[in-house]
Backbone as CSV, one residue per row, in Angstrom:
resi,resn,N_x,N_y,N_z,CA_x,CA_y,CA_z,C_x,C_y,C_z
1,GLY,26.824,-148.847,-160.873,27.994,-149.262,-161.600,27.734,-149.255,-163.099
2,VAL,28.781,-149.489,-163.842,28.696,-149.493,-165.303,28.230,-150.863,-165.781
3,ARG,27.276,-150.882,-166.711,26.793,-152.118,-167.319,26.822,-151.955,-168.838
4,THR,26.871,-153.107,-169.520,26.772,-153.117,-170.975,25.377,-153.585,-171.365
5,VAL,24.750,-152.884,-172.284,23.422,-153.279,-172.755,23.561,-154.560,-173.574
6,CYS,22.835,-155.582,-173.178,22.971,-156.909,-173.787,22.249,-157.007,-175.128
7,ASP,22.410,-158.164,-175.741,21.849,-158.441,-177.064,20.330,-158.310,-177.108
8,ASP,19.695,-158.416,-175.943,18.227,-158.347,-175.875,17.720,-156.956,-175.509
9,SER,18.612,-155.956,-175.496,18.326,-154.548,-175.181,18.132,-154.299,-173.686
10,CYS,18.566,-155.246,-172.854,18.438,-155.117,-171.401,19.806,-155.030,-170.727
11,VAL,19.787,-154.620,-169.458,20.975,-154.725,-168.616,20.669,-155.733,-167.519
12,ARG,21.697,-156.409,-167.038,21.537,-157.401,-165.983,21.867,-156.770,-164.631
13,VAL,20.959,-156.945,-163.692,21.165,-156.469,-162.333,20.690,-157.556,-161.382
14,ASP,21.602,-158.101,-160.599,21.256,-159.167,-159.645,20.478,-160.294,-160.320
15,HIS,20.969,-160.732,-161.477,20.416,-161.870,-162.224,19.053,-161.588,-162.860
16,SER,18.600,-160.351,-162.819,17.362,-159.983,-163.506,17.686,-159.066,-164.680
17,SER,16.731,-158.974,-165.627,16.930,-158.168,-166.832,16.003,-156.958,-166.810
18,TYR,16.566,-155.789,-167.133,15.790,-154.554,-167.149,15.964,-153.847,-168.491
19,ALA,14.850,-153.385,-169.061,14.887,-152.676,-170.339,15.774,-151.441,-170.227
20,ALA,16.634,-151.261,-171.233,17.586,-150.150,-171.194,17.386,-149.135,-172.317
21,ARG,16.449,-149.378,-173.230,16.226,-148.406,-174.295,15.865,-147.036,-173.717
22,PRO,16.341,-145.971,-174.337,16.898,-145.857,-175.695,18.391,-146.144,-175.830
23,ALA,19.030,-146.640,-174.780,20.447,-146.993,-174.907,20.602,-148.097,-175.950
24,ALA,21.614,-147.996,-176.778,21.817,-148.957,-177.862,22.432,-150.250,-177.346
25,ILE,22.137,-151.344,-178.032,22.746,-152.635,-177.705,24.266,-152.509,-177.819
26,GLY,24.959,-152.995,-176.791,26.418,-152.932,-176.785,26.985,-151.674,-176.161
27,SER,26.140,-150.686,-175.867,26.629,-149.440,-175.269,26.775,-149.577,-173.756
28,LYS,27.503,-148.648,-173.161,27.702,-148.629,-171.713,26.684,-147.698,-171.067
29,VAL,26.167,-148.111,-169.930,25.241,-147.274,-169.163,25.622,-147.332,-167.690
30,LEU,25.125,-146.367,-166.951,25.327,-146.339,-165.505,24.055,-146.834,-164.826
31,VAL,24.206,-147.733,-163.882,23.052,-148.281,-163.164,23.174,-147.935,-161.685
32,ARG,22.156,-147.284,-161.170,22.107,-146.965,-159.739,21.030,-147.842,-159.105
33,ILE,21.412,-148.543,-158.056,20.511,-149.501,-157.415,20.074,-148.966,-156.055
34,PHE,18.775,-148.830,-155.887,18.202,-148.376,-154.629,17.419,-149.527,-154.002
35,GLU,16.827,-149.261,-152.858,16.127,-150.331,-152.138,14.950,-150.873,-152.935
36,ARG,14.199,-150.005,-153.590,12.984,-150.444,-154.283,12.961,-150.112,-155.775
37,ARG,14.019,-149.509,-156.281,14.032,-149.170,-157.703,15.466,-149.164,-158.225
38,ILE,15.572,-149.181,-159.535,16.878,-148.989,-160.163,16.745,-147.888,-161.213
39,GLU,17.818,-147.161,-161.413,17.869,-146.123,-162.435,18.926,-146.487,-163.468
40,ILE,18.600,-146.282,-164.722,19.558,-146.501,-165.801,19.846,-145.145,-166.431
41,ARG,21.111,-144.750,-166.446,21.523,-143.455,-166.980,22.586,-143.645,-168.052
42,ASP,22.694,-142.670,-168.940,23.784,-142.746,-169.906,25.086,-142.353,-169.213
43,VAL,26.194,-142.471,-169.912,27.498,-142.239,-169.270,27.691,-140.775,-168.874
44,GLN,26.870,-139.872,-169.415,26.935,-138.466,-169.000,26.060,-138.202,-167.776
45,GLY,25.272,-139.209,-167.374,24.446,-139.067,-166.186,22.988,-138.771,-166.444
46,ALA,22.601,-138.628,-167.714,21.192,-138.344,-168.025,20.333,-139.582,-167.781
47,LEU,19.182,-139.385,-167.144,18.299,-140.505,-166.813,17.638,-141.062,-168.068
48,LEU,17.735,-142.376,-168.249,17.114,-143.056,-169.389,15.869,-143.832,-168.979
49,ARG,15.981,-144.621,-167.931,14.861,-145.467,-167.483,14.880,-145.575,-165.964
50,THR,13.691,-145.760,-165.411,13.533,-146.093,-163.995,12.634,-147.319,-163.912
51,HIS,13.033,-148.299,-163.109,12.249,-149.531,-162.959,12.065,-149.850,-161.482
52,ALA,10.916,-150.416,-161.155,10.753,-150.992,-159.821,11.688,-152.187,-159.718
53,LYS,12.333,-152.335,-158.607,13.300,-153.413,-158.434,12.581,-154.764,-158.380
54,ALA,13.033,-155.702,-159.185,12.416,-157.035,-159.228,12.617,-157.752,-157.902
55,GLU,11.585,-158.457,-157.473,11.660,-159.178,-156.201,12.321,-160.540,-156.350
56,ARG,12.209,-161.137,-157.546,12.767,-162.475,-157.756,13.928,-162.430,-158.738
57,PRO,15.057,-163.071,-158.414,16.152,-163.185,-159.377,15.672,-163.918,-160.626
58,GLY,16.134,-163.488,-161.774,15.701,-164.114,-163.014,14.500,-163.437,-163.643
59,SER,13.992,-162.372,-163.011,12.841,-161.654,-163.559,13.240,-160.870,-164.811
60,VAL,12.259,-160.627,-165.666,12.469,-159.836,-166.883,11.540,-158.629,-166.825
61,VAL,12.121,-157.441,-166.720,11.346,-156.203,-166.690,11.515,-155.547,-168.057
62,LEU,10.650,-155.943,-168.975,10.767,-155.508,-170.367,9.379,-155.493,-171.006
63,PRO,8.885,-154.328,-171.417,7.573,-154.268,-172.074,7.537,-155.148,-173.316
64,ALA,6.381,-155.722,-173.582,6.247,-156.639,-174.716,6.616,-155.973,-176.034
65,ASP,6.281,-154.694,-176.173,6.556,-154.024,-177.449,8.023,-153.642,-177.617
66,GLU,8.840,-153.916,-176.597,10.271,-153.635,-176.698,11.099,-154.910,-176.879
67,ARG,10.437,-156.034,-176.889,11.175,-157.287,-177.090,11.715,-157.350,-178.512
68,VAL,12.939,-157.872,-178.629,13.596,-157.967,-179.930,13.470,-159.401,-180.430
69,PHE,12.853,-159.579,-181.592,12.606,-160.926,-182.109,13.441,-161.275,-183.339
70,ASN,14.086,-160.300,-183.949,14.905,-160.663,-185.109,16.180,-161.353,-184.640
71,PRO,16.563,-162.469,-185.253,17.737,-163.233,-184.808,19.028,-162.427,-184.962
72,SER,19.872,-162.512,-183.967,21.183,-161.865,-184.012,22.254,-162.921,-184.268
73,ARG,23.492,-162.494,-184.318,24.592,-163.446,-184.467,24.622,-164.406,-183.277
74,GLU,24.330,-163.872,-182.088,24.283,-164.725,-180.896,23.156,-165.748,-181.009
75,THR,22.005,-165.305,-181.519,20.875,-166.219,-181.706,21.255,-167.368,-182.620
76,ARG,21.878,-167.028,-183.746,22.266,-168.059,-184.714,23.296,-169.014,-184.127
77,LEU,24.170,-168.490,-183.272,25.163,-169.345,-182.617,24.479,-170.363,-181.708
78,ILE,23.524,-169.891,-180.912,22.803,-170.792,-180.001,22.022,-171.841,-180.782
79,LEU,21.279,-171.402,-181.787,20.459,-172.337,-182.558,21.327,-173.338,-183.312
80,GLY,22.516,-172.912,-183.714,23.441,-173.839,-184.367,23.901,-174.922,-183.411
81,GLN,24.184,-174.540,-182.164,24.592,-175.525,-181.162,23.438,-176.463,-180.827
82,ALA,22.235,-175.929,-180.782,21.063,-176.768,-180.509,20.866,-177.785,-181.627
83,GLN,21.110,-177.369,-182.854,20.967,-178.275,-183.997,21.968,-179.417,-183.919
84,GLU,23.161,-179.130,-183.401,24.172,-180.172,-183.240,23.750,-181.201,-182.198
85,ILE,22.982,-180.775,-181.210,22.500,-181.703,-180.182,21.490,-182.673,-180.774
86,GLY,20.577,-182.164,-181.589,19.567,-183.032,-182.191,18.357,-182.248,-182.662
87,GLU,17.508,-182.909,-183.418,16.356,-182.229,-184.016,15.369,-181.712,-182.979
88,HIS,15.209,-182.441,-181.868,14.248,-182.004,-180.854,14.769,-180.784,-180.095
89,ALA,16.063,-180.785,-179.786,16.662,-179.622,-179.123,16.573,-178.402,-180.027
90,SER,16.819,-178.618,-181.311,16.738,-177.522,-182.275,15.322,-176.951,-182.336
91,ARG,14.337,-177.825,-182.405,12.944,-177.390,-182.491,12.514,-176.644,-181.237
92,LEU,12.873,-177.174,-180.072,12.481,-176.539,-178.817,13.083,-175.142,-178.708
93,CYS,14.356,-175.004,-179.021,15.017,-173.702,-178.921,14.427,-172.705,-179.912
94,GLU,14.077,-173.177,-181.091,13.444,-172.294,-182.077,12.096,-171.784,-181.570
95,LEU,11.322,-172.667,-180.976,10.011,-172.276,-180.455,10.144,-171.310,-179.280
96,MET,11.126,-171.563,-178.413,11.332,-170.687,-177.264,11.763,-169.296,-177.714
97,PHE,12.619,-169.241,-178.732,13.043,-167.935,-179.238,11.874,-167.207,-179.893
98,ALA,11.060,-167.947,-180.637,9.902,-167.338,-181.296,8.919,-166.762,-180.279
99,ALA,8.828,-167.403,-179.113,7.881,-166.965,-178.088,8.411,-165.811,-177.240
100,GLU,9.725,-165.816,-176.963,10.278,-164.848,-176.017,11.218,-163.825,-176.636
101,GLY,11.730,-164.110,-177.833,12.690,-163.195,-178.426,14.066,-163.332,-177.794
102,ARG,14.886,-162.317,-178.015,16.271,-162.392,-177.541,16.390,-162.468,-176.023
103,VAL,15.394,-161.922,-175.319,15.474,-161.951,-173.864,15.410,-163.381,-173.335
104,GLY,14.918,-164.307,-174.158,14.870,-165.711,-173.754,16.141,-166.475,-174.057
105,GLN,17.137,-165.796,-174.624,18.362,-166.496,-175.012,19.141,-167.042,-173.826
106,ARG,18.963,-166.463,-172.659,19.636,-166.991,-171.469,19.178,-168.421,-171.192
107,LYS,17.882,-168.681,-171.401,17.357,-170.037,-171.215,17.920,-170.978,-172.275
108,LEU,18.043,-170.468,-173.505,18.586,-171.294,-174.586,20.045,-171.637,-174.317
109,TRP,20.803,-170.668,-173.812,22.193,-170.952,-173.443,22.239,-172.045,-172.378
110,GLY,21.272,-172.010,-171.464,21.223,-173.039,-170.431,21.014,-174.418,-171.019
111,ILE,20.124,-174.522,-172.009,19.836,-175.823,-172.624,21.048,-176.361,-173.373
112,VAL,21.645,-175.539,-174.242,22.805,-176.031,-175.000,23.999,-176.251,-174.078
113,GLY,24.040,-175.530,-172.953,25.129,-175.704,-171.999,25.069,-177.020,-171.241
114,LEU,23.937,-177.708,-171.310,23.815,-179.009,-170.644,24.756,-180.044,-171.241
115,THR,25.294,-179.769,-172.442,26.233,-180.710,-173.069,27.518,-180.846,-172.259
116,LYS,27.775,-179.900,-171.358,28.959,-179.993,-170.500,28.784,-181.071,-169.434
117,ARG,27.530,-181.475,-169.200,27.246,-182.439,-168.138,26.627,-183.736,-168.638
118,TYR,25.898,-183.654,-169.750,25.174,-184.835,-170.219,25.416,-185.072,-171.710
119,PRO,25.336,-186.338,-172.138,25.461,-186.648,-173.571,24.314,-186.025,-174.360
120,ALA,24.583,-185.726,-175.620,23.580,-185.081,-176.469,22.303,-185.905,-176.570
121,VAL,22.448,-187.243,-176.578,21.263,-188.089,-176.731,20.298,-187.899,-175.560
122,CYS,20.828,-187.653,-174.358,19.964,-187.416,-173.197,19.278,-186.052,-173.296
123,ILE,20.031,-185.047,-173.738,19.466,-183.705,-173.852,18.393,-183.664,-174.935
124,ASP,18.683,-184.290,-176.066,17.702,-184.298,-177.151,16.451,-185.073,-176.742
125,GLY,16.641,-186.172,-176.012,15.499,-186.929,-175.505,14.670,-186.106,-174.533
126,ALA,15.355,-185.327,-173.685,14.653,-184.463,-172.737,13.859,-183.387,-173.474
127,CYS,14.450,-182.834,-174.529,13.751,-181.813,-175.319,12.535,-182.408,-176.026
128,ALA,12.655,-183.653,-176.475,11.523,-184.322,-177.121,10.358,-184.454,-176.143
129,GLN,10.668,-184.820,-174.904,9.618,-184.947,-173.899,9.015,-183.588,-173.556
130,ALA,9.870,-182.564,-173.454,9.378,-181.219,-173.148,8.436,-180.726,-174.247
131,LEU,8.783,-181.024,-175.492,7.916,-180.643,-176.613,6.572,-181.359,-176.530
132,ALA,6.617,-182.655,-176.224,5.388,-183.442,-176.136,4.493,-182.958,-174.998
133,GLN,5.119,-182.485,-173.927,4.369,-182.027,-172.755,3.956,-180.563,-172.872
134,GLY,4.541,-179.857,-173.828,4.234,-178.437,-173.980,4.821,-177.579,-172.885
135,VAL,5.908,-178.055,-172.260,6.566,-177.303,-171.188,7.918,-176.830,-171.711
136,TYR,7.980,-175.581,-172.137,9.194,-175.043,-172.746,9.993,-174.284,-171.685
137,SER,10.777,-175.021,-170.927,11.493,-174.455,-169.791,12.867,-175.092,-169.658
138,TYR,13.879,-174.270,-169.419,15.232,-174.797,-169.206,15.272,-175.720,-167.996
139,LYS,14.652,-175.299,-166.905,14.678,-176.117,-165.692,14.017,-177.472,-165.923
140,HIS,12.945,-177.478,-166.700,12.249,-178.738,-166.987,13.123,-179.648,-167.843
141,VAL,13.758,-179.080,-168.852,14.651,-179.866,-169.713,15.818,-180.418,-168.900
142,LYS,16.356,-179.611,-168.016,17.473,-180.057,-167.179,17.064,-181.237,-166.301
143,ALA,15.889,-181.136,-165.676,15.410,-182.218,-164.814,15.193,-183.501,-165.611
144,LEU,14.634,-183.380,-166.818,14.416,-184.554,-167.662,15.739,-185.167,-168.104
145,ALA,16.707,-184.328,-168.456,18.019,-184.827,-168.881,18.714,-185.563,-167.743
146,GLU,18.600,-185.040,-166.533,19.188,-185.700,-165.363,18.581,-187.084,-165.170
147,ARG,17.279,-187.162,-165.335,16.583,-188.443,-165.145,16.982,-189.449,-166.221
148,LEU,17.029,-188.992,-167.470,17.415,-189.885,-168.566,18.850,-190.365,-168.402
149,PHE,19.721,-189.471,-167.973,21.122,-189.841,-167.774,21.251,-190.882,-166.667
150,ALA,20.543,-190.661,-165.561,20.591,-191.609,-164.447,20.055,-192.974,-164.868
151,ASP,18.961,-192.983,-165.622,18.381,-194.249,-166.085,19.326,-194.969,-167.044
152,ALA,19.968,-194.203,-167.929,20.896,-194.802,-168.885,22.117,-195.375,-168.176
153,MET,22.625,-194.656,-167.172,23.781,-195.147,-166.417,23.429,-196.413,-165.653
154,ALA,22.222,-196.456,-165.102,21.791,-197.653,-164.379,21.711,-198.845,-165.323
155,ALA,21.199,-198.624,-166.530,21.111,-199.702,-167.517,22.498,-200.169,-167.941
156,MET,23.425,-199.225,-168.081,24.797,-199.580,-168.447,25.478,-200.381,-167.344
157,ASP,25.276,-199.940,-166.093,25.875,-200.653,-164.964,25.374,-202.089,-164.901
158,GLU,24.081,-202.253,-165.134,23.506,-203.598,-165.098,24.109,-204.474,-166.190
159,ALA,24.228,-203.922,-167.401,24.809,-204.680,-168.509,26.277,-204.985,-168.256
160,SER,26.997,-204.002,-167.689,28.416,-204.189,-167.408,28.631,-205.253,-166.342
161,ASN,27.794,-205.230,-165.296,27.910,-206.225,-164.234,27.646,-207.632,-164.757
162,MET,26.681,-207.756,-165.651,26.386,-209.060,-166.238,27.561,-209.555,-167.077
163,ALA,28.157,-208.645,-167.851,29.292,-209.025,-168.685,30.485,-209.435,-167.833
164,CYS,30.724,-208.689,-166.749,31.847,-209.003,-165.863,31.647,-210.353,-165.181
165,ALA,30.406,-210.633,-164.782,30.127,-211.900,-164.116,30.378,-213.073,-165.057
166,VAL,29.909,-212.951,-166.288,30.127,-214.014,-167.270,31.603,-214.152,-167.586
167,HIS,32.280,-213.018,-167.695,33.713,-213.032,-167.993,34.499,-213.716,-166.875
168,ALA,34.132,-213.401,-165.613,34.828,-214.008,-164.482,34.647,-215.521,-164.481
169,ASP,33.432,-215.977,-164.766,33.183,-217.417,-164.826,34.004,-218.064,-165.933
170,THR,34.089,-217.395,-167.054,34.850,-217.939,-168.183,36.330,-218.025,-167.855
171,MET,36.857,-216.986,-167.220,38.281,-216.972,-166.878,38.615,-218.036,-165.830
172,ALA,37.668,-218.251,-164.929,37.903,-219.276,-163.913,38.032,-220.648,-164.562
173,LEU,37.236,-220.874,-165.586,37.295,-222.152,-166.285,38.568,-222.277,-167.107
174,GLU,38.987,-221.209,-167.732,40.160,-221.272,-168.599,41.461,-221.130,-167.826
175,GLY,41.348,-220.485,-166.625,42.545,-220.333,-165.813,43.514,-219.303,-166.351
176,THR,43.031,-218.353,-167.120,43.925,-217.343,-167.677,43.149,-216.058,-167.876
177,LEU,43.869,-214.955,-167.947,43.247,-213.654,-168.147,43.549,-213.170,-169.553
178,VAL,42.494,-213.013,-170.322,42.661,-212.548,-171.696,41.997,-211.180,-171.803
179,GLN,42.808,-210.145,-171.955,42.272,-208.789,-171.958,41.366,-208.517,-173.146
180,GLN,41.606,-209.186,-174.252,40.798,-208.945,-175.439,39.699,-209.988,-175.600
181,HIS,39.273,-210.578,-174.467,38.218,-211.577,-174.511,36.975,-210.983,-175.166
182,GLU,36.237,-211.777,-175.881,35.089,-211.289,-176.636,34.011,-210.691,-175.752
183,LEU,34.036,-211.047,-174.435,33.004,-210.527,-173.556,33.372,-209.175,-172.964
184,ILE,34.622,-208.711,-173.171,35.014,-207.389,-172.708,34.662,-206.397,-173.806
185,ARG,33.778,-205.484,-173.525,33.309,-204.559,-174.541,34.352,-203.479,-174.821
186,GLN,34.482,-203.100,-176.063,35.360,-202.019,-176.444,34.656,-200.684,-176.178
187,THR,35.453,-199.604,-176.223,34.922,-198.277,-175.906,33.749,-197.891,-176.787
188,ASP,33.868,-198.156,-178.087,32.776,-197.774,-178.981,31.520,-198.589,-178.719
189,GLU,31.698,-199.833,-178.233,30.532,-200.645,-177.899,29.801,-200.061,-176.699
190,TYR,30.571,-199.565,-175.708,29.945,-198.945,-174.551,29.205,-197.671,-174.953
191,ALA,29.764,-196.926,-175.908,29.088,-195.718,-176.387,27.757,-196.077,-177.031
192,ASP,27.767,-197.141,-177.840,26.522,-197.589,-178.465,25.526,-198.059,-177.415
193,LEU,26.045,-198.756,-176.401,25.176,-199.243,-175.339,24.547,-198.079,-174.588
194,PHE,25.357,-197.037,-174.307,24.828,-195.884,-173.587,23.730,-195.206,-174.397
195,THR,23.989,-195.022,-175.688,22.986,-194.391,-176.548,21.694,-195.189,-176.552
196,HIS,21.831,-196.510,-176.673,20.642,-197.367,-176.663,19.923,-197.265,-175.324
197,ALA,20.691,-197.291,-174.233,20.085,-197.224,-172.905,19.360,-195.898,-172.709
198,ALA,19.961,-194.807,-173.203,19.327,-193.499,-173.066,18.025,-193.432,-173.852
199,LEU,18.030,-194.001,-175.051,16.819,-194.002,-175.870,15.722,-194.842,-175.235
200,VAL,16.113,-195.985,-174.685,15.137,-196.845,-174.008,14.568,-196.133,-172.792
201,ALA,15.450,-195.488,-172.010,14.996,-194.766,-170.825,14.036,-193.652,-171.208
202,SER,14.349,-192.950,-172.293,13.476,-191.872,-172.767,12.105,-192.411,-173.144
203,ALA,12.084,-193.547,-173.830,10.817,-194.148,-174.243,10.003,-194.594,-173.038
204,VAL,10.680,-195.149,-172.035,9.989,-195.613,-170.830,9.360,-194.446,-170.088
205,VAL,10.134,-193.347,-169.946,9.612,-192.170,-169.252,8.418,-191.591,-170.003
206,ALA,8.537,-191.491,-171.333,7.451,-190.940,-172.147,6.194,-191.798,-172.032
207,LYS,6.375,-193.134,-172.046,5.229,-194.029,-171.942,4.549,-193.882,-170.590
208,ALA,5.363,-193.777,-169.533,4.803,-193.644,-168.191,3.993,-192.356,-168.064
209,MET,4.505,-191.287,-168.661,3.802,-190.009,-168.586,2.517,-190.044,-169.404
210,ASP,2.554,-190.735,-170.545,1.349,-190.873,-171.359,0.274,-191.648,-170.607
211,GLU,0.705,-192.725,-169.919,-0.244,-193.531,-169.158,-0.841,-192.732,-168.005
212,LYS,0.023,-191.895,-167.393,-0.460,-191.060,-166.290,-1.476,-190.048,-166.797
213,ALA,-1.168,-189.448,-167.953,-2.086,-188.465,-168.535,-3.402,-189.125,-168.928
214,GLY,-3.314,-190.350,-169.454,-4.520,-191.068,-169.838,-5.379,-191.409,-168.644
215,GLY,-4.720,-191.715,-167.523,-5.476,-192.054,-166.327,-6.181,-190.869,-165.717
216,GLN,-5.613,-189.649,-165.978,-6.221,-188.451,-165.409,-7.328,-187.901,-166.289
217,ALA,-7.359,-188.376,-167.565,-8.364,-187.850,-168.513,-9.769,-188.309,-168.149
């Protein structure tokens, strides 16, 4: 079928990336998929590249000397979004791009895309831990963000339950329901509480990992 050469000079086939040079970035090519190999041809049918078919989805079949490391408009867009998340997310994405080039941008999109599911404070905290651990991986950042989010939500639930219990006792004594009672937190207060809970959870996880590393030393 017809494919477009991506920003990293590759074409995508079954979630894997294959070098397409000399085809230009943004050009159309024909891809023929066989049982054990793939062929990349220009639109006139001339053979450009032949690759052994990758066994694992997500594989990158691209020689090191063909990797593109100069930032593109897409690169700058991703790094800009990472900067909006926080300094740690920005640093991690910069390091990942420096190590892998444009072919690693799919992982960077994954990291900045976590904002659709988690608050920025959790993602930035996860990136901080990934940097400290030296594990520059989208899957690792995602797992850390999930953990921080769960810990922060648990802390919020505990604080909310305590506030509700005190509020209920107060209302029972007063015999009236006051919606603007001082113990009912406003929306911005809950946002501050969540941020604090996420930061505390991040610190707890980091401390636990440091203690574990110290015990193994």
